[in-house]
N, CA, C and O atoms as CSV, one atom per row, in Angstrom:
chain,resi,resn,atom,element,x,y,z
A,1,MET,N,N,0.502,3.289,-17.494
A,1,MET,CA,C,1.059,1.950,-17.523
A,1,MET,C,C,0.240,1.101,-18.485
A,1,MET,O,O,-0.988,1.064,-18.407
A,2,LEU,N,N,0.926,0.428,-19.380
A,2,LEU,CA,C,0.277,-0.486,-20.297
A,2,LEU,C,C,-0.103,-1.759,-19.550
A,2,LEU,O,O,0.458,-2.070,-18.499
A,3,LYS,N,N,-1.063,-2.489,-20.109
A,3,LYS,CA,C,-1.475,-3.737,-19.477
A,3,LYS,C,C,-1.162,-4.895,-20.392
A,3,LYS,O,O,-1.297,-4.813,-21.613
A,4,LYS,N,N,-0.743,-5.967,-19.773
A,4,LYS,CA,C,-0.488,-7.198,-20.499
A,4,LYS,C,C,-0.844,-8.330,-19.551
A,4,LYS,O,O,-0.573,-8.252,-18.353
A,5,ASP,N,N,-1.435,-9.357,-20.073
A,5,ASP,CA,C,-1.850,-10.501,-19.277
A,5,ASP,C,C,-0.672,-11.060,-18.488
A,5,ASP,O,O,0.411,-11.259,-19.039
A,6,THR,N,N,-0.882,-11.313,-17.203
A,6,THR,CA,C,0.175,-11.828,-16.338
A,6,THR,C,C,0.711,-13.155,-16.845
A,6,THR,O,O,1.916,-13.404,-16.791
A,7,ASN,N,N,-0.165,-13.994,-17.329
A,7,ASN,CA,C,0.283,-15.290,-17.858
A,7,ASN,C,C,1.225,-15.116,-19.048
A,7,ASN,O,O,2.175,-15.883,-19.208
A,8,GLN,N,N,0.962,-14.108,-19.881
A,8,GLN,CA,C,1.855,-13.835,-21.011
A,8,GLN,C,C,3.230,-13.387,-20.508
A,8,GLN,O,O,4.258,-13.775,-21.061
A,9,LEU,N,N,3.235,-12.574,-19.466
A,9,LEU,CA,C,4.505,-12.112,-18.898
A,9,LEU,C,C,5.294,-13.284,-18.317
A,9,LEU,O,O,6.504,-13.388,-18.517
A,10,ILE,N,N,4.605,-14.156,-17.603
A,10,ILE,CA,C,5.270,-15.331,-17.026
A,10,ILE,C,C,5.831,-16.213,-18.136
A,10,ILE,O,O,6.966,-16.682,-18.051
A,11,HIS,N,N,5.039,-16.434,-19.169
A,11,HIS,CA,C,5.481,-17.260,-20.294
A,11,HIS,C,C,6.748,-16.662,-20.929
A,11,HIS,O,O,7.696,-17.386,-21.233
A,12,SER,N,N,6.754,-15.345,-21.122
A,12,SER,CA,C,7.929,-14.684,-21.709
A,12,SER,C,C,9.166,-14.866,-20.836
A,12,SER,O,O,10.261,-15.107,-21.344
A,13,LEU,N,N,8.989,-14.749,-19.513
A,13,LEU,CA,C,10.112,-14.920,-18.597
A,13,LEU,C,C,10.638,-16.353,-18.624
A,13,LEU,O,O,11.848,-16.577,-18.591
A,14,LYS,N,N,9.740,-17.302,-18.684
A,14,LYS,CA,C,10.148,-18.713,-18.687
A,14,LYS,C,C,10.914,-19.098,-19.941
A,14,LYS,O,O,11.888,-19.848,-19.871
A,15,LYS,N,N,10.480,-18.590,-21.088
A,15,LYS,CA,C,11.111,-19.008,-22.342
A,15,LYS,C,C,12.316,-18.150,-22.730
A,15,LYS,O,O,13.035,-18.495,-23.668
A,16,ALA,N,N,12.547,-17.058,-22.038
A,16,ALA,CA,C,13.645,-16.148,-22.395
A,16,ALA,C,C,15.008,-16.778,-22.142
A,16,ALA,O,O,15.224,-17.449,-21.133
A,17,ALA,N,N,15.913,-16.550,-23.070
A,17,ALA,CA,C,17.290,-17.022,-22.924
A,17,ALA,C,C,18.125,-16.002,-22.150
A,17,ALA,O,O,19.104,-16.364,-21.498
A,18,ASP,N,N,17.742,-14.744,-22.223
A,18,ASP,CA,C,18.508,-13.666,-21.589
A,18,ASP,C,C,17.541,-12.750,-20.834
A,18,ASP,O,O,16.640,-12.159,-21.430
A,19,PHE,N,N,17.736,-12.640,-19.522
A,19,PHE,CA,C,16.829,-11.831,-18.700
A,19,PHE,C,C,16.819,-10.375,-19.131
A,19,PHE,O,O,15.756,-9.755,-19.176
A,20,LYS,N,N,17.972,-9.819,-19.446
A,20,LYS,CA,C,18.045,-8.406,-19.813
A,20,LYS,C,C,17.205,-8.102,-21.051
A,20,LYS,O,O,16.572,-7.049,-21.135
A,21,VAL,N,N,17.201,-9.012,-21.994
A,21,VAL,CA,C,16.401,-8.820,-23.213
A,21,VAL,C,C,14.912,-8.815,-22.870
A,21,VAL,O,O,14.176,-7.916,-23.276
A,22,VAL,N,N,14.476,-9.826,-22.119
A,22,VAL,CA,C,13.054,-9.910,-21.788
A,22,VAL,C,C,12.647,-8.756,-20.867
A,22,VAL,O,O,11.532,-8.249,-20.982
A,23,ARG,N,N,13.522,-8.337,-19.964
A,23,ARG,CA,C,13.223,-7.195,-19.091
A,23,ARG,C,C,12.974,-5.951,-19.922
A,23,ARG,O,O,12.019,-5.213,-19.679
A,24,ASN,N,N,13.836,-5.719,-20.903
A,24,ASN,CA,C,13.671,-4.545,-21.763
A,24,ASN,C,C,12.381,-4.622,-22.579
A,24,ASN,O,O,11.720,-3.606,-22.797
A,25,GLU,N,N,12.028,-5.807,-23.022
A,25,GLU,CA,C,10.796,-5.989,-23.790
A,25,GLU,C,C,9.556,-5.784,-22.918
A,25,GLU,O,O,8.537,-5.283,-23.395
A,26,GLN,N,N,9.638,-6.164,-21.657
A,26,GLN,CA,C,8.475,-6.127,-20.758
A,26,GLN,C,C,8.416,-4.861,-19.900
A,26,GLN,O,O,7.449,-4.675,-19.162
A,27,GLN,N,N,9.403,-4.004,-19.975
A,27,GLN,CA,C,9.515,-2.844,-19.084
A,27,GLN,C,C,8.231,-2.007,-19.015
A,27,GLN,O,O,7.849,-1.553,-17.937
A,28,ASP,N,N,7.576,-1.805,-20.140
A,28,ASP,CA,C,6.367,-0.975,-20.175
A,28,ASP,C,C,5.181,-1.628,-19.471
A,28,ASP,O,O,4.177,-0.965,-19.211
A,29,TYR,N,N,5.285,-2.911,-19.163
A,29,TYR,CA,C,4.176,-3.636,-18.545
A,29,TYR,C,C,4.378,-3.850,-17.047
A,29,TYR,O,O,3.503,-4.395,-16.374
A,30,LEU,N,N,5.511,-3.427,-16.533
A,30,LEU,CA,C,5.820,-3.645,-15.129
A,30,LEU,C,C,5.292,-2.505,-14.264
A,30,LEU,O,O,5.193,-1.360,-14.706
A,31,ILE,N,N,4.960,-2.839,-13.042
A,31,ILE,CA,C,4.467,-1.859,-12.080
A,31,ILE,C,C,5.669,-1.156,-11.453
A,31,ILE,O,O,6.601,-1.808,-10.982
A,32,ALA,N,N,5.641,0.172,-11.449
A,32,ALA,CA,C,6.706,0.938,-10.798
A,32,ALA,C,C,6.494,0.871,-9.294
A,32,ALA,O,O,5.381,1.070,-8.807
A,33,GLU,N,N,7.560,0.592,-8.562
A,33,GLU,CA,C,7.468,0.466,-7.117
A,33,GLU,C,C,7.666,1.799,-6.403
A,33,GLU,O,O,7.773,1.814,-5.177
A,34,ASP,N,N,7.716,2.891,-7.107
A,34,ASP,CA,C,8.015,4.188,-6.509
A,34,ASP,C,C,6.862,4.652,-5.618
A,34,ASP,O,O,5.854,5.168,-6.100
A,35,ILE,N,N,7.031,4.461,-4.330
A,35,ILE,CA,C,5.988,4.798,-3.359
A,35,ILE,C,C,5.690,6.290,-3.382
A,35,ILE,O,O,4.540,6.701,-3.221
A,36,LYS,N,N,6.719,7.097,-3.581
A,36,LYS,CA,C,6.544,8.551,-3.620
A,36,LYS,C,C,5.507,8.947,-4.666
A,36,LYS,O,O,4.640,9.778,-4.397
A,37,ILE,N,N,5.591,8.361,-5.848
A,37,ILE,CA,C,4.648,8.674,-6.931
A,37,ILE,C,C,3.229,8.288,-6.535
A,37,ILE,O,O,2.296,9.072,-6.706
A,38,HIS,N,N,3.071,7.083,-6.007
A,38,HIS,CA,C,1.736,6.595,-5.654
A,38,HIS,C,C,1.109,7.430,-4.542
A,38,HIS,O,O,-0.076,7.756,-4.604
A,39,LEU,N,N,1.893,7.776,-3.532
A,39,LEU,CA,C,1.356,8.579,-2.433
A,39,LEU,C,C,0.997,9.987,-2.899
A,39,LEU,O,O,-0.020,10.540,-2.479
A,40,THR,N,N,1.822,10.563,-3.758
A,40,THR,CA,C,1.536,11.899,-4.290
A,40,THR,C,C,0.251,11.891,-5.111
A,40,THR,O,O,-0.576,12.795,-4.986
A,41,GLU,N,N,0.084,10.873,-5.949
A,41,GLU,CA,C,-1.148,10.753,-6.743
A,41,GLU,C,C,-2.374,10.670,-5.841
A,41,GLU,O,O,-3.403,11.285,-6.118
A,42,LEU,N,N,-2.253,9.899,-4.754
A,42,LEU,CA,C,-3.387,9.745,-3.838
A,42,LEU,C,C,-3.684,11.029,-3.068
A,42,LEU,O,O,-4.846,11.344,-2.810
A,43,LEU,N,N,-2.646,11.767,-2.702
A,43,LEU,CA,C,-2.860,13.067,-2.037
A,43,LEU,C,C,-3.696,13.984,-2.927
A,43,LEU,O,O,-4.622,14.648,-2.461
A,44,ILE,N,N,-3.359,14.006,-4.195
A,44,ILE,CA,C,-4.082,14.851,-5.150
A,44,ILE,C,C,-5.496,14.331,-5.349
A,44,ILE,O,O,-6.457,15.098,-5.299
A,45,LEU,N,N,-5.624,13.037,-5.573
A,45,LEU,CA,C,-6.932,12.428,-5.796
A,45,LEU,C,C,-7.881,12.644,-4.621
A,45,LEU,O,O,-9.063,12.930,-4.812
A,46,LYS,N,N,-7.358,12.507,-3.416
A,46,LYS,CA,C,-8.184,12.627,-2.210
A,46,LYS,C,C,-8.220,14.054,-1.664
A,46,LYS,O,O,-8.900,14.328,-0.675
A,47,ASN,N,N,-7.481,14.968,-2.317
A,47,ASN,CA,C,-7.438,16.367,-1.901
A,47,ASN,C,C,-7.077,16.499,-0.417
A,47,ASN,O,O,-7.786,17.144,0.356
A,48,LYS,N,N,-5.967,15.879,-0.044
A,48,LYS,CA,C,-5.518,15.876,1.349
A,48,LYS,C,C,-4.103,16.430,1.435
A,48,LYS,O,O,-3.337,16.375,0.472
A,49,SER,N,N,-3.776,16.956,2.590
A,49,SER,CA,C,-2.404,17.406,2.828
A,49,SER,C,C,-1.621,16.287,3.506
A,49,SER,O,O,-2.197,15.411,4.150
A,50,LYS,N,N,-0.327,16.328,3.354
A,50,LYS,CA,C,0.518,15.327,4.000
A,50,LYS,C,C,0.311,15.357,5.513
A,50,LYS,O,O,0.203,14.311,6.152
A,51,ALA,N,N,0.257,16.555,6.077
A,51,ALA,CA,C,0.103,16.696,7.522
A,51,ALA,C,C,-1.204,16.057,8.011
A,51,ALA,O,O,-1.217,15.385,9.042
A,52,ASP,N,N,-2.291,16.264,7.279
A,52,ASP,CA,C,-3.575,15.673,7.670
A,52,ASP,C,C,-3.517,14.145,7.600
A,52,ASP,O,O,-4.006,13.457,8.496
A,53,VAL,N,N,-2.928,13.634,6.549
A,53,VAL,CA,C,-2.820,12.182,6.379
A,53,VAL,C,C,-1.991,11.587,7.509
A,53,VAL,O,O,-2.374,10.580,8.103
A,54,LEU,N,N,-0.860,12.208,7.803
A,54,LEU,CA,C,0.021,11.691,8.847
A,54,LEU,C,C,-0.637,11.762,10.219
A,54,LEU,O,O,-0.468,10.858,11.038
A,55,ARG,N,N,-1.371,12.810,10.470
A,55,ARG,CA,C,-2.078,12.952,11.742
A,55,ARG,C,C,-3.118,11.834,11.881
A,55,ARG,O,O,-3.212,11.189,12.925
A,56,ARG,N,N,-3.896,11.614,10.818
A,56,ARG,CA,C,-4.915,10.560,10.830
A,56,ARG,C,C,-4.286,9.169,10.910
A,56,ARG,O,O,-4.846,8.260,11.524
A,57,ALA,N,N,-3.121,9.013,10.287
A,57,ALA,CA,C,-2.419,7.730,10.293
A,57,ALA,C,C,-1.635,7.512,11.587
A,57,ALA,O,O,-1.150,6.414,11.857
A,58,GLU,N,N,-1.521,8.574,12.377
A,58,GLU,CA,C,-0.750,8.549,13.622
A,58,GLU,C,C,0.703,8.141,13.375
A,58,GLU,O,O,1.276,7.303,14.071
A,59,ILE,N,N,1.265,8.778,12.345
A,59,ILE,CA,C,2.672,8.601,11.992
A,59,ILE,C,C,3.346,9.950,12.223
A,59,ILE,O,O,2.816,10.987,11.825
A,60,THR,N,N,4.505,9.938,12.861
A,60,THR,CA,C,5.198,11.193,13.131
A,60,THR,C,C,5.536,11.896,11.821
A,60,THR,O,O,5.786,11.251,10.803
A,61,GLU,N,N,5.539,13.221,11.860
A,61,GLU,CA,C,5.826,13.982,10.641
A,61,GLU,C,C,7.218,13.690,10.102
A,61,GLU,O,O,7.404,13.567,8.891
A,62,ALA,N,N,8.198,13.579,10.998
A,62,ALA,CA,C,9.575,13.330,10.547
A,62,ALA,C,C,9.650,12.044,9.724
A,62,ALA,O,O,10.257,12.023,8.654
A,63,THR,N,N,9.043,10.993,10.217
A,63,THR,CA,C,9.043,9.714,9.505
A,63,THR,C,C,8.137,9.779,8.282
A,63,THR,O,O,8.519,9.335,7.199
A,64,GLY,N,N,6.951,10.324,8.450
A,64,GLY,CA,C,5.962,10.382,7.376
A,64,GLY,C,C,6.441,11.153,6.164
A,64,GLY,O,O,6.220,10.734,5.028
A,65,TYR,N,N,7.099,12.286,6.401
A,65,TYR,CA,C,7.603,13.065,5.269
A,65,TYR,C,C,8.688,12.301,4.514
A,65,TYR,O,O,8.840,12.476,3.305
A,66,GLN,N,N,9.440,11.459,5.213
A,66,GLN,CA,C,10.434,10.629,4.526
A,66,GLN,C,C,9.744,9.620,3.614
A,66,GLN,O,O,10.260,9.300,2.543
A,67,TYR,N,N,8.573,9.113,4.030
A,67,TYR,CA,C,7.795,8.215,3.161
A,67,TYR,C,C,7.330,8.969,1.913
A,67,TYR,O,O,7.494,8.493,0.790
A,68,PHE,N,N,6.752,10.144,2.128
A,68,PHE,CA,C,6.226,10.929,1.009
A,68,PHE,C,C,7.327,11.419,0.073
A,68,PHE,O,O,7.090,11.597,-1.122
A,69,ASP,N,N,8.522,11.636,0.604
A,69,ASP,CA,C,9.644,12.105,-0.207
A,69,ASP,C,C,10.427,10.955,-0.850
A,69,ASP,O,O,11.353,11.189,-1.626
A,70,GLY,N,N,10.052,9.722,-0.527
A,70,GLY,CA,C,10.732,8.566,-1.096
A,70,GLY,C,C,12.075,8.257,-0.462
A,70,GLY,O,O,12.855,7.485,-1.018
A,71,LYS,N,N,12.358,8.842,0.687
A,71,LYS,CA,C,13.639,8.611,1.362
A,71,LYS,C,C,13.615,7.351,2.219
A,71,LYS,O,O,14.658,6.772,2.523
A,72,ARG,N,N,12.417,6.936,2.600
A,72,ARG,CA,C,12.232,5.713,3.388
A,72,ARG,C,C,11.044,4.946,2.838
A,72,ARG,O,O,10.074,5.537,2.365
A,73,LYS,N,N,11.128,3.628,2.904
A,73,LYS,CA,C,10.001,2.794,2.468
A,73,LYS,C,C,9.228,2.357,3.714
A,73,LYS,O,O,9.795,1.746,4.620
A,74,PRO,N,N,7.944,2.671,3.753
A,74,PRO,CA,C,7.161,2.241,4.921
A,74,PRO,C,C,6.971,0.729,4.917
A,74,PRO,O,O,6.944,0.095,3.863
A,75,SER,N,N,6.841,0.170,6.104
A,75,SER,CA,C,6.507,-1.246,6.219
A,75,SER,C,C,5.080,-1.449,5.710
A,75,SER,O,O,4.371,-0.474,5.459
A,76,ARG,N,N,4.665,-2.667,5.560
A,76,ARG,CA,C,3.288,-2.955,5.128
A,76,ARG,C,C,2.294,-2.340,6.122
A,76,ARG,O,O,1.294,-1.744,5.724
A,77,GLU,N,N,2.580,-2.492,7.404
A,77,GLU,CA,C,1.710,-1.936,8.443
A,77,GLU,C,C,1.591,-0.416,8.319
A,77,GLU,O,O,0.494,0.132,8.425
A,78,LYS,N,N,2.701,0.254,8.098
A,78,LYS,CA,C,2.681,1.716,7.959
A,78,LYS,C,C,1.996,2.134,6.660
A,78,LYS,O,O,1.344,3.177,6.608
A,79,MET,N,N,2.141,1.323,5.611
A,79,MET,CA,C,1.450,1.614,4.355
A,79,MET,C,C,-0.066,1.541,4.567
A,79,MET,O,O,-0.813,2.353,4.020
A,80,ILE,N,N,-0.506,0.587,5.347
A,80,ILE,CA,C,-1.935,0.468,5.655
A,80,ILE,C,C,-2.376,1.656,6.501
A,80,ILE,O,O,-3.467,2.189,6.298
A,81,ALA,N,N,-1.539,2.075,7.446
A,81,ALA,CA,C,-1.863,3.257,8.245
A,81,ALA,C,C,-1.989,4.489,7.341
A,81,ALA,O,O,-2.878,5.317,7.543
A,82,LEU,N,N,-1.110,4.610,6.353
A,82,LEU,CA,C,-1.212,5.728,5.403
A,82,LEU,C,C,-2.506,5.637,4.600
A,82,LEU,O,O,-3.141,6.657,4.330
A,83,ALA,N,N,-2.900,4.428,4.219
A,83,ALA,CA,C,-4.162,4.241,3.498
A,83,ALA,C,C,-5.334,4.703,4.355
A,83,ALA,O,O,-6.275,5.315,3.851
A,84,ILE,N,N,-5.274,4.411,5.640
A,84,ILE,CA,C,-6.321,4.865,6.557
A,84,ILE,C,C,-6.279,6.386,6.674
A,84,ILE,O,O,-7.320,7.043,6.686
A,85,GLY,N,N,-5.078,6.937,6.760
A,85,GLY,CA,C,-4.921,8.386,6.814
A,85,GLY,C,C,-5.441,9.080,5.563
A,85,GLY,O,O,-5.958,10.196,5.626
A,86,LEU,N,N,-5.300,8.412,4.436
A,86,LEU,CA,C,-5.791,8.951,3.161
A,86,LEU,C,C,-7.293,8.698,2.966
A,86,LEU,O,O,-7.904,9.186,2.015
A,87,GLU,N,N,-7.863,7.928,3.884
A,87,GLU,CA,C,-9.279,7.542,3.822
A,87,GLU,C,C,-9.588,6.785,2.540
A,87,GLU,O,O,-10.582,7.052,1.864
A,88,LEU,N,N,-8.714,5.830,2.218
A,88,LEU,CA,C,-8.912,5.009,1.033
A,88,LEU,C,C,-9.974,3.945,1.296
A,88,LEU,O,O,-10.171,3.503,2.428
A,89,THR,N,N,-10.639,3.553,0.239
A,89,THR,CA,C,-11.554,2.423,0.337
A,89,THR,C,C,-10.713,1.153,0.385
A,89,THR,O,O,-9.502,1.187,0.165
A,90,LEU,N,N,-11.359,0.053,0.670
A,90,LEU,CA,C,-10.659,-1.229,0.687
A,90,LEU,C,C,-10.069,-1.530,-0.688
A,90,LEU,O,O,-8.942,-2.015,-0.789
A,91,GLU,N,N,-10.818,-1.248,-1.733
A,91,GLU,CA,C,-10.343,-1.496,-3.093
A,91,GLU,C,C,-9.150,-0.604,-3.425
A,91,GLU,O,O,-8.180,-1.061,-4.031
A,92,GLU,N,N,-9.220,0.660,-3.031
A,92,GLU,CA,C,-8.099,1.579,-3.268
A,92,GLU,C,C,-6.869,1.140,-2.483
A,92,GLU,O,O,-5.743,1.249,-2.969
A,93,THR,N,N,-7.088,0.645,-1.266
A,93,THR,CA,C,-5.979,0.160,-0.441
A,93,THR,C,C,-5.321,-1.050,-1.084
A,93,THR,O,O,-4.095,-1.137,-1.141
A,94,ASP,N,N,-6.139,-1.989,-1.571
A,94,ASP,CA,C,-5.585,-3.170,-2.233
A,94,ASP,C,C,-4.767,-2.785,-3.463
A,94,ASP,O,O,-3.721,-3.379,-3.725
A,95,LEU,N,N,-5.237,-1.802,-4.212
A,95,LEU,CA,C,-4.497,-1.344,-5.388
A,95,LEU,C,C,-3.176,-0.691,-4.972
A,95,LEU,O,O,-2.146,-0.917,-5.607
A,96,LEU,N,N,-3.205,0.113,-3.913
A,96,LEU,CA,C,-1.976,0.729,-3.401
A,96,LEU,C,C,-0.993,-0.349,-2.961
A,96,LEU,O,O,0.202,-0.255,-3.243
A,97,MET,N,N,-1.483,-1.356,-2.280
A,97,MET,CA,C,-0.607,-2.425,-1.816
A,97,MET,C,C,0.026,-3.151,-3.013
A,97,MET,O,O,1.216,-3.465,-3.002
A,98,LYS,N,N,-0.769,-3.404,-4.018
A,98,LYS,CA,C,-0.265,-4.071,-5.221
A,98,LYS,C,C,0.812,-3.216,-5.897
A,98,LYS,O,O,1.865,-3.720,-6.286
A,99,LYS,N,N,0.532,-1.922,-6.030
A,99,LYS,CA,C,1.477,-1.026,-6.704
A,99,LYS,C,C,2.775,-0.850,-5.939
A,99,LYS,O,O,3.805,-0.534,-6.534
A,100,THR,N,N,2.743,-1.048,-4.630
A,100,THR,CA,C,3.946,-0.859,-3.819
A,100,THR,C,C,4.554,-2.194,-3.395
A,100,THR,O,O,5.391,-2.250,-2.493
A,101,CYS,N,N,4.119,-3.270,-4.060
A,101,CYS,CA,C,4.669,-4.614,-3.871
A,101,CYS,C,C,4.454,-5.192,-2.471
A,101,CYS,O,O,5.298,-5.925,-1.956
A,102,TYR,N,N,3.342,-4.862,-1.879
A,102,TYR,CA,C,2.941,-5.471,-0.617
A,102,TYR,C,C,1.713,-6.336,-0.864
A,102,TYR,O,O,0.953,-6.108,-1.805
A,103,ALA,N,N,1.536,-7.321,-0.012
A,103,ALA,CA,C,0.365,-8.189,-0.127
A,103,ALA,C,C,-0.895,-7.392,0.212
A,103,ALA,O,O,-0.917,-6.599,1.153
A,104,LYS,N,N,-1.940,-7.624,-0.581
A,104,LYS,CA,C,-3.198,-6.949,-0.287
A,104,LYS,C,C,-3.784,-7.549,0.986
A,104,LYS,O,O,-3.353,-8.605,1.450
A,105,LEU,N,N,-4.755,-6.866,1.529
A,105,LEU,CA,C,-5.394,-7.343,2.747
A,105,LEU,C,C,-6.123,-8.654,2.454
A,105,LEU,O,O,-6.859,-8.765,1.473
A,106,TYR,N,N,-5.908,-9.630,3.311
A,106,TYR,CA,C,-6.433,-10.973,3.087
A,106,TYR,C,C,-7.332,-11.349,4.268
A,106,TYR,O,O,-6.847,-11.472,5.393
A,107,PRO,N,N,-8.628,-11.530,4.029
A,107,PRO,CA,C,-9.577,-11.719,5.138
A,107,PRO,C,C,-9.380,-12.985,5.961
A,107,PRO,O,O,-9.961,-13.107,7.039
A,108,LYS,N,N,-8.575,-13.927,5.480
A,108,LYS,CA,C,-8.326,-15.135,6.258
A,108,LYS,C,C,-7.210,-14.952,7.287
A,108,LYS,O,O,-7.034,-15.792,8.169
A,109,HIS,N,N,-6.464,-13.862,7.177
A,109,HIS,CA,C,-5.457,-13.531,8.198
A,109,HIS,C,C,-6.136,-12.685,9.264
A,109,HIS,O,O,-6.819,-11.709,8.951
A,110,GLN,N,N,-5.947,-13.058,10.512
A,110,GLN,CA,C,-6.650,-12.383,11.603
A,110,GLN,C,C,-6.400,-10.879,11.617
A,110,GLN,O,O,-7.340,-10.088,11.692
A,111,TRP,N,N,-5.133,-10.489,11.544
A,111,TRP,CA,C,-4.806,-9.062,11.613
A,111,TRP,C,C,-5.465,-8.322,10.457
A,111,TRP,O,O,-6.072,-7.268,10.650
A,112,ASP,N,N,-5.343,-8.875,9.261
A,112,ASP,CA,C,-5.941,-8.256,8.076
A,112,ASP,C,C,-7.461,-8.179,8.202
A,112,ASP,O,O,-8.066,-7.190,7.788
A,113,ALA,N,N,-8.081,-9.212,8.771
A,113,ALA,CA,C,-9.536,-9.213,8.930
A,113,ALA,C,C,-9.989,-8.049,9.809
A,113,ALA,O,O,-11.002,-7.411,9.525
A,114,VAL,N,N,-9.241,-7.775,10.874
A,114,VAL,CA,C,-9.565,-6.643,11.739
A,114,VAL,C,C,-9.425,-5.335,10.956
A,114,VAL,O,O,-10.269,-4.446,11.073
A,115,ILE,N,N,-8.375,-5.220,10.172
A,115,ILE,CA,C,-8.143,-4.003,9.389
A,115,ILE,C,C,-9.253,-3.818,8.352
A,115,ILE,O,O,-9.756,-2.709,8.170
A,116,ILE,N,N,-9.628,-4.893,7.681
A,116,ILE,CA,C,-10.713,-4.813,6.698
A,116,ILE,C,C,-11.991,-4.336,7.375
A,116,ILE,O,O,-12.679,-3.455,6.859
A,117,TYR,N,N,-12.304,-4.910,8.517
A,117,TYR,CA,C,-13.493,-4.492,9.271
A,117,TYR,C,C,-13.392,-3.000,9.614
A,117,TYR,O,O,-14.333,-2.235,9.402
A,118,GLY,N,N,-12.237,-2.609,10.145
A,118,GLY,CA,C,-12.047,-1.222,10.566
A,118,GLY,C,C,-12.126,-0.236,9.412
A,118,GLY,O,O,-12.707,0.841,9.549
A,119,MET,N,N,-11.549,-0.598,8.284
A,119,MET,CA,C,-11.572,0.306,7.129
A,119,MET,C,C,-12.996,0.460,6.590
A,119,MET,O,O,-13.414,1.560,6.230
A,120,THR,N,N,-13.722,-0.630,6.539
A,120,THR,CA,C,-15.076,-0.551,5.986
A,120,THR,C,C,-16.044,0.124,6.948
A,120,THR,O,O,-17.127,0.552,6.549
A,121,HIS,N,N,-15.648,0.220,8.228
A,121,HIS,CA,C,-16.477,0.912,9.221
A,121,HIS,C,C,-15.867,2.257,9.627
A,121,HIS,O,O,-16.264,2.840,10.636
A,122,GLN,N,N,-14.905,2.747,8.845
A,122,GLN,CA,C,-14.250,4.038,9.042
A,122,GLN,C,C,-13.714,4.236,10.471
A,122,GLN,O,O,-13.873,5.307,11.057
A,123,LEU,N,N,-13.083,3.199,11.016
A,123,LEU,CA,C,-12.494,3.324,12.347
A,123,LEU,C,C,-11.168,4.076,12.250
A,123,LEU,O,O,-10.463,3.987,11.245
A,124,SER,N,N,-10.845,4.807,13.296
A,124,SER,CA,C,-9.564,5.511,13.369
A,124,SER,C,C,-8.475,4.504,13.742
A,124,SER,O,O,-8.761,3.363,14.103
A,125,ILE,N,N,-7.240,4.944,13.649
A,125,ILE,CA,C,-6.116,4.093,14.046
A,125,ILE,C,C,-6.250,3.713,15.521
A,125,ILE,O,O,-6.001,2.563,15.881
A,126,GLN,N,N,-6.633,4.646,16.368
A,126,GLN,CA,C,-6.798,4.346,17.796
A,126,GLN,C,C,-7.895,3.313,18.018
A,126,GLN,O,O,-7.730,2.396,18.823
A,127,GLN,N,N,-9.005,3.455,17.316
A,127,GLN,CA,C,-10.081,2.480,17.445
A,127,GLN,C,C,-9.645,1.109,16.939
A,127,GLN,O,O,-9.973,0.082,17.533
A,128,LEU,N,N,-8.906,1.108,15.838
A,128,LEU,CA,C,-8.377,-0.148,15.319
A,128,LEU,C,C,-7.403,-0.780,16.309
A,128,LEU,O,O,-7.422,-1.993,16.517
A,129,ASP,N,N,-6.556,0.043,16.917
A,129,ASP,CA,C,-5.605,-0.470,17.898
A,129,ASP,C,C,-6.321,-1.127,19.077
A,129,ASP,O,O,-5.888,-2.169,19.569
A,130,GLU,N,N,-7.405,-0.521,19.522
A,130,GLU,CA,C,-8.171,-1.112,20.628
A,130,GLU,C,C,-8.706,-2.482,20.225
A,130,GLU,O,O,-8.632,-3.437,20.997
A,131,LEU,N,N,-9.237,-2.569,19.025
A,131,LEU,CA,C,-9.778,-3.833,18.531
A,131,LEU,C,C,-8.665,-4.867,18.343
A,131,LEU,O,O,-8.829,-6.034,18.699
A,132,LEU,N,N,-7.547,-4.437,17.790
A,132,LEU,CA,C,-6.402,-5.340,17.620
A,132,LEU,C,C,-5.903,-5.846,18.977
A,132,LEU,O,O,-5.589,-7.026,19.128
A,133,PHE,N,N,-5.834,-4.947,19.955
A,133,PHE,CA,C,-5.383,-5.313,21.298
A,133,PHE,C,C,-6.327,-6.327,21.924
A,133,PHE,O,O,-5.890,-7.310,22.523
A,134,GLU,N,N,-7.630,-6.082,21.782
A,134,GLU,CA,C,-8.637,-7.007,22.320
A,134,GLU,C,C,-8.493,-8.405,21.703
A,134,GLU,O,O,-8.742,-9.414,22.363
A,135,GLU,N,N,-8.090,-8.445,20.443
A,135,GLU,CA,C,-7.928,-9.711,19.729
A,135,GLU,C,C,-6.520,-10.308,19.934
A,135,GLU,O,O,-6.177,-11.335,19.348
A,136,LYS,N,N,-5.720,-9.639,20.777
A,136,LYS,CA,C,-4.350,-10.069,21.071
A,136,LYS,C,C,-3.475,-10.124,19.812
A,136,LYS,O,O,-2.702,-11.059,19.607
A,137,LEU,N,N,-3.624,-9.099,18.986
A,137,LEU,CA,C,-2.856,-8.963,17.755
A,137,LEU,C,C,-1.962,-7.740,17.843
A,137,LEU,O,O,-2.184,-6.875,18.691
A,138,ASN,N,N,-0.958,-7.652,16.986
A,138,ASN,CA,C,-0.072,-6.492,16.952
A,138,ASN,C,C,-0.860,-5.240,16.639
A,138,ASN,O,O,-1.747,-5.247,15.785
A,139,THR,N,N,-0.532,-4.164,17.336
A,139,THR,CA,C,-1.201,-2.887,17.136
A,139,THR,C,C,-0.325,-1.972,16.285
A,139,THR,O,O,0.856,-2.243,16.068
A,140,PHE,N,N,-0.931,-0.882,15.808
A,140,PHE,CA,C,-0.182,0.114,15.036
A,140,PHE,C,C,0.752,0.905,15.944
A,140,PHE,O,O,1.906,1.147,15.591
A,141,LEU,N,N,0.265,1.304,17.093
A,141,LEU,CA,C,1.025,2.201,17.967
A,141,LEU,C,C,1.808,1.452,19.030
A,141,LEU,O,O,2.496,2.071,19.841
């Protein structure tokens, strides 16, 4: 993927008379939302199997394989669970969220703050769920 300053992209969109023209000009600078590609790249990078990731993420195989095959789009919560299953760092998780058009983890949001803490302390989904429950927040399971 080529890089171009975000402000330049915004400026081009604002001044364009025809969206299709500017879209074609900017196509090489846009982030592909294909979750299947991003998850496959991470499986290879982290040398993990889909089954291991899904087990660690506590996502059923039937649903999880649909995510990996691109047949279903995981929610933001499930994407974070997959990041935990892949044992991604916080920075890698934020990049995955950006590439899949989800908001990165934001420490001022209570739920996100718990997840950030859990990821940096290598907590499992079950351990995170206990902490989320104690804080009266939505759990993964």
